[in-house]
C-alpha positions as CSV (number, residue, x, y, z in Angstrom):
1,H,-127.8,130.1,95.3
2,H,-126.8,133.8,95.3
3,E,-126.3,133.9,99.1
4,P,-123.0,132.0,99.3
5,Q,-121.6,134.2,96.4
6,L,-122.7,137.3,98.3
7,Q,-121.1,136.1,101.5
8,S,-117.9,135.3,99.6
9,S,-117.9,138.7,98.0
10,N,-118.4,140.5,101.4
11,R,-115.6,138.5,102.9
12,I,-113.3,139.5,100.0
13,H,-114.2,143.1,100.4
14,R,-113.5,142.9,104.2
15,N,-110.1,141.4,103.5
16,Q,-109.4,144.1,101.0
17,D,-110.4,146.8,103.4
18,K,-108.2,145.2,106.1
19,I,-105.2,145.2,103.7
20,M,-105.9,148.8,102.6
21,N,-106.1,150.0,106.3
22,Q,-102.8,148.5,107.2
23,P,-99.9,150.9,107.9
24,L,-97.8,151.3,104.8
25,F,-94.7,149.5,106.1
26,L,-96.7,146.5,107.3
27,K,-98.6,146.4,104.0
28,F,-95.5,146.5,101.7
29,F,-92.7,145.2,103.8
30,P,-94.3,142.7,106.3
31,A,-91.1,140.6,106.7
32,F,-89.3,143.6,108.2
33,F,-92.0,144.3,110.7
34,P,-92.8,140.9,112.4
35,K,-95.8,141.8,114.6
36,K,-97.1,139.4,117.2
37,A,-100.7,138.2,116.6
38,A,-103.0,140.4,118.7
39,H,-104.5,137.5,120.6
40,T,-101.0,136.5,121.8
41,L,-100.2,139.8,123.5
42,T,-100.2,139.8,127.3
43,K,-102.3,142.3,129.1
44,H,-99.2,144.4,129.9
45,E,-98.1,144.4,126.3
46,A,-101.5,145.4,124.9
47,E,-101.9,148.1,127.5
48,E,-98.5,149.6,126.8
49,V,-99.0,149.6,123.0
50,K,-102.4,151.1,123.4
51,Y,-101.2,153.9,125.7
52,V,-98.2,154.9,123.6
53,Y,-99.8,154.9,120.2
54,R,-103.6,155.0,120.6
55,T,-104.2,157.2,123.7
56,R,-104.9,160.8,123.1
57,R,-102.7,163.2,125.1
58,P,-101.9,166.9,124.9
59,K,-99.6,168.1,122.2
60,L,-96.8,170.7,122.0
61,L,-96.5,171.4,118.2
62,H,-96.1,167.8,116.9
63,L,-94.8,166.4,120.2
64,T,-97.0,164.4,122.5
65,V,-96.9,165.6,126.1
66,D,-97.0,163.3,129.1
67,A,-97.2,164.6,132.7
68,I,-95.2,163.2,135.5
69,P,-97.7,160.9,137.4
70,H,-98.7,161.9,140.8
71,D,-98.0,158.6,142.5
72,K,-96.0,157.7,145.6
73,H,-92.8,158.1,143.5
74,Y,-93.7,161.6,142.4
75,P,-90.9,163.4,144.4
76,K,-88.3,161.0,143.1
77,R,-89.6,161.4,139.5
78,V,-89.5,165.2,139.7
79,G,-86.0,165.0,141.3
80,M,-84.8,162.8,138.4
81,A,-86.3,165.2,135.8
82,A,-84.6,168.1,137.6
83,M,-81.3,166.3,137.7
84,L,-81.4,165.5,134.0
85,A,-82.3,169.1,133.2
86,A,-79.4,170.3,135.3
87,V,-76.9,168.0,133.6
88,W,-77.9,169.4,130.2
89,L,-78.0,173.0,131.4
90,V,-74.8,173.0,133.5
91,L,-72.5,170.4,132.1
92,Y,-73.1,170.6,128.3
93,P,-71.1,173.4,126.5
94,W,-73.3,175.7,124.4
95,K,-72.0,174.1,121.1
96,L,-73.0,170.7,122.4
97,K,-76.4,172.0,123.5
98,L,-76.9,173.3,120.0
99,M,-75.9,170.0,118.5
100,T,-78.3,168.1,120.8
101,I,-81.2,170.5,119.9
102,M,-80.6,170.0,116.2
103,A,-80.3,166.2,116.6
104,A,-83.5,166.0,118.8
105,T,-85.5,168.2,116.5
106,A,-84.4,166.3,113.4
107,Y,-85.2,163.0,115.1
108,S,-88.7,164.2,116.1
109,F,-89.6,164.7,112.5
110,T,-88.0,161.5,111.4
111,E,-89.8,159.5,114.1
112,S,-93.1,161.1,113.1
113,M,-92.7,160.1,109.5
114,F,-91.5,156.6,110.5
115,T,-94.4,155.9,112.9
116,F,-96.9,157.1,110.2
117,G,-95.5,154.2,108.0
118,E,-95.2,151.8,110.9
119,R,-98.3,152.6,113.0
120,G,-100.6,154.4,110.6
121,A,-100.3,157.7,112.4
122,P,-97.4,160.1,113.1
123,Y,-96.1,159.9,116.7
124,T,-93.3,161.5,118.6
125,S,-93.1,162.8,122.1
126,V,-91.6,165.4,124.5
127,A,-90.1,162.6,126.5
128,Q,-88.2,161.3,123.4
129,Y,-87.1,164.8,122.7
130,W,-85.6,165.5,126.1
131,A,-84.0,162.0,126.2
132,N,-82.3,162.8,122.9
133,L,-81.0,166.1,124.3
134,I,-79.3,164.1,127.1
135,Y,-78.1,161.0,125.2
136,S,-77.3,162.1,121.7
137,P,-73.8,163.1,122.5
138,I,-73.0,159.6,123.6
139,L,-74.7,158.1,120.5
140,L,-73.0,160.4,118.1
141,V,-69.9,162.1,119.6
142,V,-68.5,159.6,122.1
143,Y,-69.2,156.6,119.9
144,G,-67.6,158.3,116.9
145,R,-64.6,159.4,118.9
146,Y,-63.6,155.9,119.7
147,L,-64.4,154.3,116.4
148,R,-63.9,157.0,113.8
149,D,-60.7,155.4,112.6
150,H,-62.3,152.0,112.3
151,H,-64.9,152.5,109.6
152,V,-66.0,148.8,109.4
153,L,-66.4,148.5,113.1
154,Y,-68.2,151.9,113.2
155,V,-70.8,150.6,110.8
156,F,-71.3,147.1,112.1
157,L,-71.4,148.1,115.8
158,F,-73.8,151.0,115.3
159,P,-76.9,148.9,115.8
160,V,-75.4,147.9,119.2
161,N,-74.9,151.6,119.9
162,V,-78.5,152.3,119.2
163,W,-79.7,149.3,121.3
164,V,-77.7,150.5,124.3
165,L,-79.3,154.0,123.8
166,E,-82.8,152.5,123.7
167,V,-82.3,150.4,126.9
168,V,-80.7,153.4,128.8
169,V,-83.3,155.9,127.5
170,Q,-86.2,153.7,128.3
171,A,-84.8,153.4,131.9
172,L,-84.6,157.2,132.2
173,I,-88.0,157.9,130.8
174,T,-89.5,155.2,133.0
175,A,-87.8,156.7,136.0
176,V,-89.6,160.0,135.2
177,H,-92.9,158.9,133.8
178,G,-93.4,155.4,135.4
179,R,-93.4,153.8,131.9
180,N,-91.8,154.3,128.5
181,V,-94.2,156.9,127.0
182,A,-92.0,157.5,124.0
183,W,-92.1,154.1,122.2
184,T,-92.6,150.4,122.7
185,Y,-91.8,147.3,120.6
186,L,-93.8,145.0,122.8
187,D,-96.1,144.0,119.9
188,Y,-93.1,142.8,117.9
189,A,-91.9,139.2,117.8
190,D,-88.2,140.3,117.9
191,S,-88.4,142.7,120.8
192,Y,-86.3,142.5,124.0
193,F,-85.7,144.3,127.3
194,D,-89.4,144.9,127.9
195,G,-90.0,146.3,124.4
196,A,-87.0,148.7,124.4
197,I,-85.3,147.2,121.4
198,R,-86.0,145.3,118.2
199,I,-83.4,143.1,116.7
200,G,-84.7,143.9,113.2
201,Q,-85.0,147.6,113.8
């Protein structure tokens, strides 16, 4: 007579532990973070999510470090990294360099706090940092230059601005590292462009 009650009690405790172990955002705001069921993920999706958020790699301060893979595309990957570094070093004025460093640094702490709430552990990367050094002038300066006098359009089109950034930056990071090592939304129901963007993000 007591065994069914014991099994029911154990099941309730397991469910409570599962809820308590959920990341904060998924626990309190599940409608804003529509995850796919784990069993519906493809092998590719599961592997990408596992690599980005659950695979231990070296750290530089709070930034996760990913090496350039030594595959058949290694010379092209190194060349792409060198070209992007040269663009930033040679073409960006020093004031713009300072702005990109401030923006990339601020974003790295913001992303760490966000992923703690979203994934259950803080995460940000060197790849995301250098990508922000390259692209933040387009996100912040160029976009603002064209729409600064159109306040409503500036606000309503800003998500599109961010989605374009995410698609372009994913392509750049993939060109250097062979995959997007900085983030992935492949485990979300509202993700597109191979996990580069989320409609609800």
